[in-house]
C-alpha positions as CSV (number, residue, x, y, z in Angstrom):
1,M,-7.0,-169.7,105.9
2,K,-7.9,-173.1,104.6
3,V,-10.8,-173.7,102.2
4,D,-12.6,-177.0,102.7
5,S,-13.0,-178.7,99.3
6,S,-14.3,-182.0,100.5
7,P,-17.5,-183.4,98.9
8,D,-19.2,-183.3,102.3
9,S,-18.8,-179.5,102.6
10,Y,-21.9,-177.4,102.9
11,I,-21.6,-175.6,99.6
12,G,-21.0,-178.9,97.7
13,S,-24.1,-180.4,99.2
14,V,-26.3,-177.3,98.5
15,A,-25.1,-176.9,95.0
16,G,-25.6,-180.5,94.1
17,G,-21.9,-181.2,94.5
18,P,-20.3,-184.6,94.3
19,Q,-21.9,-187.4,96.3
20,K,-20.3,-190.5,97.8
21,A,-21.0,-193.7,96.0
22,A,-23.2,-194.9,98.9
23,E,-25.3,-191.7,98.7
24,R,-26.0,-191.8,95.0
25,P,-29.5,-193.0,94.1
26,T,-29.7,-196.1,91.9
27,A,-31.6,-196.1,88.7
28,G,-34.4,-198.2,90.3
29,A,-34.7,-195.7,93.2
30,E,-35.0,-192.8,90.7
31,A,-37.8,-194.6,88.8
32,A,-39.6,-195.4,92.0
33,A,-39.3,-191.7,93.1
34,A,-40.7,-190.6,89.8
35,A,-43.6,-193.0,90.0
36,A,-44.4,-191.9,93.5
37,K,-44.9,-188.2,92.4
38,P,-48.5,-187.2,92.0
39,Q,-49.7,-187.1,88.4
40,P,-51.6,-184.0,87.2
41,A,-55.4,-184.4,87.0
42,A,-56.7,-185.0,83.5
43,G,-59.7,-183.2,82.1
44,V,-59.1,-179.7,83.4
45,T,-61.9,-177.3,82.4
46,V,-60.9,-174.1,80.7
47,T,-63.3,-171.2,80.3
48,L,-62.7,-168.5,77.7
49,S,-63.9,-165.0,78.0
50,A,-66.4,-163.6,75.4
51,S,-63.7,-161.4,73.8
52,T,-61.3,-164.4,73.5
53,T,-64.0,-166.6,72.0
54,Q,-64.9,-163.8,69.5
55,A,-61.2,-163.3,68.5
56,L,-60.8,-167.1,68.0
57,S,-63.9,-167.4,65.9
58,G,-63.1,-164.4,63.7
59,A,-66.5,-162.9,64.2
60,G,-65.2,-159.4,64.9
61,S,-64.8,-156.7,62.2
62,A,-61.2,-156.2,63.3
63,S,-60.3,-159.8,62.6
64,S,-61.4,-159.5,59.0
65,D,-59.0,-156.6,58.6
66,V,-56.1,-158.7,60.0
67,F,-56.2,-161.5,57.4
68,N,-57.3,-160.9,53.8
69,S,-56.9,-164.2,51.9
70,E,-57.2,-162.6,48.5
71,K,-54.4,-160.2,49.3
72,V,-52.2,-163.0,50.6
73,E,-52.8,-165.0,47.4
74,A,-52.0,-161.9,45.3
75,M,-48.7,-161.4,47.2
76,K,-47.8,-165.1,46.8
77,A,-48.3,-164.9,43.1
78,A,-46.3,-161.7,42.8
79,I,-43.4,-163.2,44.8
80,A,-43.6,-166.4,42.7
81,D,-43.4,-164.5,39.4
82,G,-40.8,-162.0,40.6
83,S,-43.0,-158.8,40.4
84,F,-43.3,-158.2,44.1
85,K,-41.8,-154.9,45.2
86,V,-41.0,-154.0,48.8
87,N,-42.0,-150.4,49.8
88,A,-39.1,-149.7,52.2
89,E,-40.5,-146.2,53.0
90,A,-43.9,-147.6,54.1
91,I,-42.2,-150.2,56.3
92,A,-39.9,-147.6,57.9
93,D,-42.9,-145.3,58.6
94,K,-44.8,-148.2,60.2
95,M,-41.9,-149.3,62.3
96,L,-41.4,-145.7,63.6
97,S,-45.1,-145.3,64.4
98,N,-45.1,-148.6,66.3
99,A,-41.9,-147.6,68.2
100,A,-43.5,-144.3,69.1
101,E,-46.7,-146.0,70.3
102,M,-44.7,-148.5,72.4
103,L,-42.7,-145.7,74.0
104,S,-45.8,-143.7,74.8
105,S,-47.6,-146.6,76.3
106,S,-44.7,-147.6,78.5
107,R,-44.4,-144.1,80.0
108,G,-48.1,-143.9,80.9
C-alpha cells in the first residue's frame, strides 16, 4: 500500500501542510485580510450584580476580615527584623480542613 505524501494530499491541506508557492498568501494579502475582519465594538456596557459591587467596594463585614492592614504591617516588620515565626502546625491544620471541605463539596 502506497501512502501519498504529496503536498496536495487531503491530510496536508487540512492540517495546514505545505503549500505551493503560487498558493501562499503574500504579505500584502495577509494585511488586507486582517483589515477586512470586523473590529469589535467599543464601549461595551458591563453591569455588575449587587454582591459583586459590594465585594469590590469592601463594604461587607466579611471583606474587613479578609484584609487587616495593621496585621500585614506587623508581619512585614517581623519579617524585616527576623522575628517572624511560621506556625507549621496551624498551616497544616488549615490545609487539611480546606482539602476536606473541597472533597465534601465535590461529592455533593
